C-alpha positions in Angstrom: -45.9 27.7 14.0 -43.4 25.1 15.0 -39.7 25.8 14.1 -37.4 22.8 13.6 -34.3 22.9 15.7 -31.1 23.9 13.8 -29.8 20.9 12.0 -26.0 20.4 11.8 -23.7 17.7 10.5 -20.0 17.2 11.0 -17.9 15.0 8.6 -14.9 13.0 10.0 -12.3 11.3 7.9 -8.7 10.1 8.1 -6.1 12.8 7.7 -4.3 10.8 5.0 -4.7 7.5 3.3 -2.3 5.5 1.1 -2.6 5.6 -2.6 -5.3 3.3 -4.0 -6.7 2.6 -0.5 -10.2 3.1 0.8 -11.2 5.4 3.7 -14.0 5.1 6.3 -15.9 8.4 6.6 -18.1 9.3 9.5 -20.8 11.9 10.1 -22.4 13.2 13.3 -25.8 14.8 13.0 -27.3 17.1 15.6 -30.5 19.1 16.0 -33.4 18.9 13.6 -36.0 16.2 14.0 -34.6 12.6 13.9 -34.5 10.1 12.4 -31.7 11.2 10.1 -30.8 10.0 6.6 -27.2 10.5 5.3 -26.4 11.0 1.6 -22.7 10.6 0.6 -21.1 12.3 -2.4 -19.6 11.7 -4.8 -21.8 8.6 -4.8 -19.7 7.0 -7.6 -16.8 6.8 -5.2 -18.7 5.3 -2.3 -18.4 1.5 -2.0 -20.8 1.0 0.9 -22.7 2.9 3.6 -23.9 2.1 7.1 -26.0 4.9 8.3 -23.7 7.6 9.5 -20.6 6.1 8.0 -19.4 5.3 4.5 -16.5 3.4 2.9 -14.9 4.9 -0.2 -13.7 2.9 -3.1 -9.9 2.9 -3.7 -8.8 6.5 -4.2 -6.0 7.5 -6.5 -5.7 11.1 -5.5 -7.1 13.8 -3.2 -10.9 13.8 -3.4 -13.6 16.1 -2.2 -16.2 14.2 -0.2 -19.4 15.5 1.4 -22.3 14.3 3.4 -25.8 15.7 3.4 -27.9 15.1 6.5 -31.7 15.0 6.0 -34.0 14.9 9.0 -37.5 13.5 9.1 -39.0 16.9 8.1 -36.8 17.2 5.0 -34.5 19.8 6.4 -30.9 19.5 5.3 -27.3 20.3 6.5 -24.1 19.7 4.5 -20.4 19.3 5.5 -17.5 18.5 3.2 -13.8 18.0 3.2 -10.9 16.8 1.1 -9.7 13.3 1.6 -5.9 13.5 1.2 -4.2 10.6 -0.6 -0.5 9.9 -0.2 1.5 9.9 -3.5 2.2 6.4 -4.7 5.6 4.7 -4.0 7.0 3.2 -7.1 9.7 0.6 -6.5 11.7 -1.5 -9.0 14.0 -4.3 -8.0 16.7 -5.6 -10.4 19.7 -7.9 -10.5 21.6 -9.7 -13.2 18.9 -12.4 -13.0 21.3 -15.4 -12.6 24.3 -16.5 -10.7 26.6 -19.5 -10.5 26.1 -22.3 -8.1 27.1 -21.3 -4.5 27.7 -17.7 -5.5 25.9 -14.5 -4.5 24.3 -11.7 -6.5 23.8 -7.9 -6.0 20.1 -6.9 -5.5 19.4 -3.3 -6.4 16.4 -1.1 -6.2 15.2 2.2 -7.5 12.3 4.5 -6.3 10.1 7.2 -7.5 7.9 9.5 -5.5 7.0 9.2 -1.9 6.8 11.2 1.3 9.7 11.3 3.8 12.2 8.7 4.5 11.8 5.1 3.4 12.5 1.9 5.2 13.3 -1.3 3.4 12.6 -5.0 4.1 14.0 -7.8 1.9 12.6 -11.3 2.1 13.5 -14.0 2.6 15.6 -11.9 5.0 17.9 -14.9 5.9 19.1 -15.0 2.3 20.4 -11.4 2.1 23.3 -9.8 3.9 21.5 -6.5 4.7 17.7 -6.9 4.7 17.1 -3.3 5.8 19.1 -1.7 2.9 17.9 -0.6 -0.5 20.8 -2.5 -2.1 22.2 -5.7 -0.7 24.1 -8.9 -1.7 22.4 -12.2 -1.5 23.9 -15.0 0.5 25.5 -17.8 -1.5 22.7 -19.5 -3.5 22.4 -23.2 -4.5 18.8 -23.1 -5.8 16.8 -20.4 -7.7 15.2 -17.8 -5.5 12.7 -15.0 -5.6 13.6 -11.9 -3.6 10.9 -9.4 -2.6 11.6 -5.8 -1.4 8.9 -4.0 0.6 9.3 -0.3 0.9 7.5 1.7 3.6 7.3 5.5 3.9 6.9 7.7 6.9 3.1 7.6 6.5 3.2 3.7 6.7 2.3 3.4 3.0 3.9 0.4 1.3 4.9 -0.8 -2.1 6.9 -3.9 -3.2 8.6 -5.5 -6.2 10.3 -8.8 -6.7 13.1 -10.3 -8.8 13.8 -14.0 -9.4 17.4 -15.3 -9.5 18.2 -18.4 -11.6 21.1 -20.4 -10.2 23.2 -22.4 -12.7 23.6 -26.1 -11.6 26.8 -27.1 -9.8 29.6 -28.0 -12.2 30.9 -31.5 -11.9 34.0 -32.9 -13.6 34.6 -36.6 -14.1 37.9 -37.5 -15.8 37.0 -41.2 -15.7 38.7 -44.0 -13.8 42.2 -43.5 -12.4 44.9 -45.1 -14.6 48.5 -45.8 -13.7 51.1 -44.9 -16.3 54.7 -46.2 -16.0 
């Protein structure tokens, strides 16, 4: 009687991924009788596989994933884990939407949910006074402009929103030709 060596599999995965991102999962098989075959579950959340690794589809929340290792004799070993997903960052940018020619406008933002401190990055950065703040004044504008705010949390997850500013045309005044009055 021949006894198959003990078959083991170990799942590896990122500690945390950003909301609506994919994750590469890996597996290491040991023992048994090679060659091995890897089955990933839940299969509906797997976008692609490449032997001992798999790429998930975009995940919207913590998800239990598992891998089943099958050797050439049909023996099986299973390992599983929870793929942690960062809560989404929700950012909203607002302003009054218009300004006069050669005037500035206050750009405001609001946030929901996240992990830890946030960092801010307005673009185009040269057209705002404080590009690393959640609220800032634009520089004086002479043409319409879209401003984008990118917010990054301590896990390096990002979200962004934009607002467009309409600039009213420059006012011009023409009183006609000069006339001398005696």
